[in-house]
N, C-alpha and C positions, 0 to 999 in steps of 0.2 A: 177745824177744817184742815184736811191733809194738803200738804204742799204739792202742787203739780209741777213736774219737770218737763221743760220743752227742750228737745234735742236740736241744736243748731249747728250746721256746718259752716265754717268760715272759709271762704275761698277767694281767690283773686290771682292776678298776674304777679310774678315776682317783682319786688321793689315797689309795690303799690301801697305799703303801709299796713299790710295784713297782720304781721306779727306784733306791730306796735299797738294795733287795736285790740288784739288778743290780750296783751299785757295790761292795757288800760282797763279792760272789762273785768278780767279775772284776778289781777294783782299778782299773778305768778311771774316769777323772774325767768322768763324764757329767753334763750339766747336769740338776739336779733342780728341778722347779717344783711348784706347788701348785694347778694348774688343769688342766682337761681339755684334751687336745690338745697338751701340751708336747712329747711324744715323737712328732714328726711322721713321722719315718722309722724304718726298722728299724735297730737297733743290735746289734752282736754283741760277745762277749768270750769268752775261753777260761779255764777253771779246771779244776783236777785233782780227780779222784774216786778211789775205792779200786780195787784190783785192776788196776793199769795201764790205767786208764780216764780219759779226759779228756772234758770237756763243752764244746760250743760253745753258749753261751747267747744266744738271740735275743730281745732286748727289744722286744716289740710295743707299739704304741700302746694307751693305756688305753681301755677300752670297757665299757659297762654291760650289754650283752647281745649275742646273736648276730644282732641286727637292726641293721645299720650304717646310719648317716645321713650321717656326715661322711666326707671323703676319707681321713682317718687311720684311722677305724674300718674302712674297707674293706680297708686294709692287713692288719690283724689277722684280719679275717674270711676273706680269701682264703687266708691261711696255714692257718688252722684247718680250712677246707673242702678243703685239699689242692689249691687252684687256683693257688697261686703256683709258677711254674716254677723259681724260684731257691731257695726254702726249703722243705724237707720236715722236719717235726718228728717225732722218734721218740717223744717224750713231752712232756707239758705240766706246767709248774709254775704253778699258779694262786695268786695272792696275794689273800688275803681279809682284810678289816678286821674284827677280832673285835668292835669297838665298834659295828659296823653290819652284823652278819652276815646278817640277813634279805635285805637288798638284794644282797649279794655272792653269796648262794646261788642267785639266779636265773641268773647267768652260769655259775656252777660246774655247776649241774644240766644246763644246755644242753651244756656241753663233755663231761660224763659220757655224755650220750645220743649224742654223735658217736662213742662207743666208741674214744676215743683214751686211752692210758694217762695218768693225771693224778694229781698229788700236790698237796695244798693246803698252802700256807705261810700260817699264821695270824698276822697282824701286829696291831699296835695293842693288844696285850694289856694294856699299862699303862693305856690309856685306858678299855678295857673294865672294868678293876678300879675305876677312878675312878667309873664309872657304876654300880658294883655289879652288873656282869654276870658271871655265872659260867657257864663253858662246859664240858660234859662231853666232852672230846676223844675218848676211847675210844668213847663212845656215838655221837658224830658220825661217826667213822670207820665204825662198824658200819652206820649207816643210809645213809650215802652210798656205801659200798663202795670208798672210796679212802683212802690214808694221809693223815693230818692232822698237821702239825708246827707247834708254836708257835715263832715266831722274833721277834727284835728286831734288824733289820739295823743300826739306828743304834748299838747297843751290842754287835754281833757275838754275840748270844745265839741259840742253837738252830741255828746254821749248820752245825756239824759233824754234828748229828743229821740235818738235812735232806739233807746230802750222802750220808750212809749210806743213807738211804731211797731216794734217787735211784739210787745205785749198784746197789741190789738190784732196782730196777724196770726190768728189761730189757723192751723192747717185746714185747707179747703179741699173739696173734691176737685180733681183735675179738670173736670168739665167746665168749672167756673173760671178757670184761668185762661187768659188770652194767649195767642200764639204771636211770635214775632214775625214769622213768615210761614207760608204753606210748604212745609217740607215733604208732604206726601207726593207732590208733583215731581220730586227727584226720581222716584221709582214707584209710580202709582200702583202697578199691578202687584209687585212684591210686597209693598207696604200693606195693601188691602188684604193680602193673604195672611200676613203676619198678624194683623188686627183681628182676623177671624179666630186665630188660635190663642192670641193674647190680648183680649179687649182692654185690659187695664193699662196697657202701654200707650204712651202718646205716639203720634206719627213719627216724631223725631227719634224717640227711644227705639222704635222699630228699625229705623235706618241704622242706628248704632249697633243694635243686636245683629243685624245682617252683616255688618262690617266686622264686629269683634266677638261673635258668639263663641269662637274657640276659647277665648280667655274668660269671657263672662259667664258662660254656662257650664264649662268644664266637663264636656263629654256626657251630659245628662240626656234624658229623653227629649227635653226641649231643644237641646243642641242638634239632635238628629232631625227634628222638624225643620229648624232653620237651615240646616245644611241642604235639605231637600228643596226648600224654597229658593235658596241661592242658585242651585243647579237648574231648577225648573224655569226660572225667569232670567237666567244668565246675568245675575246681578254683578255689576262692574263697580268695585269699590273705589278705584282711583277716579273714574269719571264722575261718580256720584259725589265724592268729597270735593272735587274741583268745582263742580256746578254749585254746590251748596255755598262754598266760600265766596264765589263770585256774586251770587244772589244776596248773600248777607251784606257784603260790602256796598252793594248798590243801595240797599235799604239803609245801611248805617250812614252813607254819604248824605242821603235825604234828611235823616234826623239831625246830623251835624250841621247842615246848611240852615236848618230851621231853628235850632236851639243853641248853637254855639257860634259866638262872634270872635274871630281870631284876627290879630294883627298879621300882616303879610310876613312871611318867614325872613325876608331880607331887611325888614324894618327894625328889627330888634335882635341883638346878639346877646345872649345870656352870659352872665359871669362864668357859668360852668363851661361853656364852649371856649371862652377866652383862656380859662385856666387849663383846659385840656390841650390847647395848642402848645402849652409849655410842658405840662406834666407827662404828655404822651408823645412828645417830640422824639424822632428816631434817634437823636443823640442825647439831648438834654434830659429826656425822660428816663433813660437808664442811669445817667449820672445822679439825678435826683433820687431815684429808687435806691441806688447804692448808698447815698448819703442818709436817707431815711433809716435804712437798716443799720447803718453804722451808728447813728445817734441812738437807735433803740438799744443796742448792746452796750454802748458807752453808759447810757443812763442807768442800766441795771447796776453798774458799779458806783456811779456818782451818787445816786439817790439812796442806795441801800447800805452804804458803808456805816453810817452812824447807828441806825437801828440794829444792824447785825452785831456791831461791836458791843452795843449796850446789852443785847440779849446774851452774847457770849460771856461778857464780864459777869453778868448777873448769875448765870449758872455756875461759872467757876467759883464765884464767891459763895454761892449756896452749897456747892459740894465741899468746899473748904470748911465752912461753918459746921455742916453736918458731921464731917470727919472728926472735928475737934470736940463735938458735944455729944455724939452718940457712942454707946459702948461698942467694943470690937466684937460683935457677934455676927452670925451669918445674915440675919435680916437687915442689919444696917449696911452690910456690904452689898446686899441685893438692892436696897433703896438707893444708895449713892452710885454704885457702879453699874447697876442694871437699869433702874427706873429713871433716875435723874439724868444719867448719861444719854439714855435713849431719847428722853424728852428734849434735851438740848439739841440733839441731832435732828429733831423735827422742827422746832420753833425757830432756830437760827436762820433758816432759809425762807421763812414766810415773807419777809420784806421783799426779797428779789422776785418771788413768785407773784406777789401782788402787783409789783411794778410791771413785770412782763405782760401779765394778762390785762392790766389797765391800759397800757400803751397799744396792745393789739386791738382791744375793744374800741379805742379812739380811732384807730386807722379804719376799722370796719364802719364805724358810725359816720365818719366824714365822707365815705364813698371811695376812698383811695384804694382800699383792698381790691375792689373790682378792677381798677386800673392796673394793678400788679398782674392780674390774670391776663389782661389784654396785652400788656408789654411782653409777657413771658411766652405767649403762644408760639411765636416763630422759633424760639430756642427749644421749646418743648417738643415741637413736631420733629425736629432733627434727631431727637433721641427716642422717638416712638410714642410720645405722649401728646397731649394738646393743652391749650390754655386752661381748661377746666381741671386739669390735674394739679394746677398750682394751688387751688383752694384747699384740697385735702393735705397737700404738702406743707402749706403755711400753717394750717390748723394743727399739723403734727408737731409744730414748735410748742404747742400746749400739751397735747396728748395724742399718741398714735391711734388709740382705740376709737374715739369718735371720728377722727380724721379718716380712718379706713372705712368706717360706715358711711361717711360723707362722699366716698367715691361712687356711691350708687347713682349719682346724677350724671355720670359719664356713660353715654349711650354705647360707645364702641367697646366691645368685650375685651379686645386685646389691650387697649389703652387703660381700661379699668383694672385689668389684672396686673399690668405693669405698674400702675400707680399704687396698688395694694402692696406689691412686692418691694417697692423701693421707699415707700412712705416712712417705715420705721428707721431709715437712715437719717432722717431729719431729727435734729436734737430736740427732744421733748423737754418739758419743764422738770421731769424727774431726773434728768441728767444734770440740771443746773447746780444742785448741791454738790455733786461730784466735781464738776468743773471748778466751782468756786473754791472748794477746799484745796484742790490740787494747784490751781493757779496761785493762790495765796502762799502755798508752800514753796514752789520752785520758780515763780516769776517775780522779779523784784518790783516794788511799787515805784515806778518811774514814769515821768511825764515828758512828752515831746511838745515843743512849742507852748509849754505852760499849761496845756489842757488835754492833750491826747494821752490817755492812760495806756501804758504798755499792757497792763492786765486786761483792760477792755478790748484792746486790739487782738490779744490772744483768744479771748472769749469769742470775738467775732470770727476769727480764723477757724475755730472749732465748728461753729455753725456753718461757715462756708464749706469746710471740708465735708461735712455730712451732705450738704446740698450738691456739691460737685460729684461726690461718689454716687449719690442717687441718680444723677444724670448719666454718669458713665456706665453704671450697672444697667440702667434702662436701655441704653444704646446697645450694649452687648446682648441683653436678654431678648430684645425685639427680633433678633435673628433666630432665636430658638422657640419662641412662642408663635406657632403657625396658625394665626387667626387672620384671615384676609377679609377686612371689612373697612370701607372708607368712612371717614368721620368728618364732620363740619363743626366749626367752633362759632357758636352764636351766643353772644353775651350782651345783655342790656346794661349800659353804664348808668348807674343812678346819679341823680343830681348831687352836687356837693352840699353838705349840710353841716351846720355847727355841731360838734360832738355834744352828746347829752352827758354831762359830767356825773349826774346822778346814776345813769346807767353804768358808766365806767366804775363808779364807786361800788355799786351793788355787785358788779362782776368781780371786782378785786376781793371783796369780802367773801363772796360765795366760793371763789377758787381757793382762797386761803382756808376756808372752813372745810372744803372737800379734801384739800391736801392734809390738813391736820387730822380729820376724822377717818378718811379712807386710807391714804398712804400712811398716816400716823399709826393706825392700828397695826398694820403689817410691820412697820418699823419697830413699834413697841414690843410686839409679840416676839419678833426675831431678836431684839435686844435682850429681852428677859431669857429667851432660850439660849442665847449665846453666853449670857452670864453663867448659866448653869453649866454649859459645855466648857466654858473657860475656867470655871472654879473647881470642877471635879474631873477625875480621870479614872481609867480602868485600874483595877487592882490597888496596890499600895504605892503607886508611882509618886503621887503628890505628897503622901505622908513621909515616904522615904526621903524625898527632896527636902522637906522641912527639917527632918532629923539631921540630915547631912549639913545643912547650912546653920542650924542651931549650934552644932559642934564647932563649925568654923568661926562663927561670930563670938562664941564663948572663948575660943583660943586666941582670937585677934580682935578685941573690942574696938581698936582704932579704925579698923576698916569696916565697921558695922554698916555704915550708910551704903558703901559700894557693894558689900555682900548682900544687903537687903534688896537692892535693885536686881542683882544677879539671881536672887531667890525668886523674885516676881517673874522674871523672864523664863527661868527654868520650870517653874510651876505651870506657867501658861503653855510651854512647849510640851509638857507631859499630860496636859488635859486632853479631853476628847476633841476640843476644837483644834488644839495644837497638832495632835496626831493626824486629824483630817487635813489640815493645811499642809503638813509635811508630806503627806501621801501624794499631793499633786504638785509639790514644789519642783521636782525635776522637770515637769512639763512646762512650767511657767518661768523658771529661772532664766531661760534665754531672752525673756522680755524684760528682765531686770526686777522681777517681783519676788518677794520673800513669802514665807508660808502664811504670814498674817494677811497679806494682800490676797493670797489664795483663798483664805476663809471668806473674805469680803466678796470675791468673785462668785463663790458658790451661793452665799446668802442673797446677794443682790440679783440673782436670777428671778427671785420672786417679785422684786421691784427694784429698779436701778438705784433709787434714792436710798435704799437700805445700806448701800456702801458706807455712807457717812455714819449712820447709826452703829454699824458693825465695828468700824474703826474706833468710834467713841467708846464702845463697850470693851473692845480688846485692849485698848490703851488705858482704860480706867480700872481694870481688874487689879485689885490690891494696891492701887495708887492712893496716896493719902495727901497729895498736895492740891493746890488750887490752880494749877496750870490749865490753860485752855487746850482744846484738842489740837489746834494748829501748833502750839508750842510743843506739845508732846510728840507730834509727828515730826516736827523739825529736829527734835532731839533724838529720834529713833536711830539706832545704829545696828549694823550686822555684828556677828560674833567677832569679826576681825577689826571692828572699830570704825568701819566706813559707814557713811550716812546711807540710810535706806532710801530716802526721798531726794535723789539727785535730780538734776535737770533732765537727764536722759530717762530715768525711771518715771518721773512725773509726766513728761510729754508722751511716753509710751503708753502710760495708763490712761491719759486723756484720749488718745487716739483709739485705744481699745474700747472705751465707753462710747465714743462717737459711733463706732461701726458695729459693735457686737449686739446681738439680739438678747438683751438682758431683761426680758419682760414676758412672763407667762401669759398675762392678759392679752397682749398683742397677738401671740400665737393662737390663742383661743378665738379671738374675733376674726382672724384671717381664715381659720377653719370654718367658722360660721358663714362668712361672706362668700367663700369659694366652694362651700359644701364638699370639701375633701381635705384629707390630711396630707395630700401630696404637696400642695403649695406651701403650707407652713413648715413642712419638713425641709423642702428645698430652701426656704427662707432662712431657717435656723442654721443649716449647713453652710450656705454661701456667706452669711454674715459672720459666722464664727471663724471661718477660714480667712475671710477678708480682714477681720479684726486682728487675728493672730499674726498674719503676714505683714500687715502695715505697722503693727506695734513693734514687731521684731526689727523691721527696717528702720523705724524711727530711733529705737534704742541703740541700734548698731551705729547709726550716723552720729548721734550725739554723745556716745560713750567716749 
């Protein structure tokens, strides 16, 4: 017997537990956030039901009602209205928050009136109990005319019962489904006319087609029919919508009074409210926020030191062992100085990336990340943004690509564009390996008050520099982007919850895997390419260099070690990579960079983290010792004997990587989101000029 697939749309208000239920059903490790707009795109998963039935679950973006304002809300709206050509839902699972049922019932009642089969999954029942809210589920079912199942996705409670209900809910004819209210009375003549032309639509669907036919029908023949009906009956969109909402809440109040028993609002003050009085205080709130971010960046160094040292030592020992035991042929050179050096440049930073993502996940899971948005709104507005811009900007600490896509939940076009243009200035995780190696090179390992790491403070300063520059650039750009449109910041603050350690652990492992497989591929390919470019050169340059130094070593055996190092340096200078680096050296020497750093700047445009792999390859070519990369860079000198990596050069290079657009993927996603090459071009130019100017200033000050 063939397996039948039921297509289910999962919908609900933001922060209602919808994404948690999706994860619990499908087992997919989808990212779960605590703020509206986190689910920007449709996500799907498969799970099994009874009677040889399987379900394809479509996780739609969170929305408060069937009146969309943001791009992500339109995704859910078009599916529910049957206007999405790719997704047709057989039935709806609506996730509702039991602790805030009145607000959730607005969206629920609208879906019921579309006459789509729907079952309510009632979440947050533990929070409702803490608020002394008692819900009569059987009474609620009778009044709504739909099944209602209490679930707790975080503890896998009620899921089997919900699956049984879904299995029995085969799609029915719309005529058999009850209405929540008589929506035809909102515009009776216009609705009757639409029903004549489109009898398959419910009365409420007719109302929505009259309101949004421009977007839903896309200039088709049906669009012309509805346009004529709107004109003929003088259909008033605003008046109709206002009347509908008032009628719905009248009916919702009746249902709440009958089925929900609540303690008076002054009788019980929740822990969340007490905590918000501190964490969102106009003074203490900002001090606590600064302290949380400070601890975040300190922890990256505190917790990652030993695993990083262990990985670094292991690869240095492996390279030394291979050099001693393999024959001196080209393939052993490729293995040691191309493959092993490149792999060490990838794996050594995995502990820090795992720690960063784990801590950010915990902040999201507890509900504190949404408070950061609220606290930041006042500052954001002064520079042309709003509180919703904070979430993409904070997400950009992980990666700018999904962060820019996350800006879709910003309704105001100007604020959305400004957010996209400045988000790459926030230091993403790809910059972390660059900061780490440079801080270790030029900043001494020093502690203040016995626990404040100087290296950790510098790391935090780099992240703050990117944030401050993003705000300054936004402030300047708001005068040049001429989009006049008012915006309002509305954000629901989720309840504080204990972090799910399993979720944090899964996220850490996933992000490490993505870094190693995705970024690692790029780093490895470029490392191997660099080995070739560093080992070979045009004409007979390298052969002539070897002949020259062979003669010098033969005539002066006592200086063989010194001459051997000079030979390695000169061979690299005459290679393809060396010639490429020397060609741009005049342009970057005012910043304190040599030609080897120039090569790294070019290669890391593919991905910022390639910088470390590049340096590992460049400083490993023809090297036969077991020094770590940090030791090799610390020992690097110019031709005149001066150190390459001085404090001035190191700080200049850090500032350059904070501010420069060193990522092709980011430019590509900006083009896709803005539908033009104009804005990514502007972004590339302003960030490059800003990075060059600030790096020159820093080098000049500290030289």
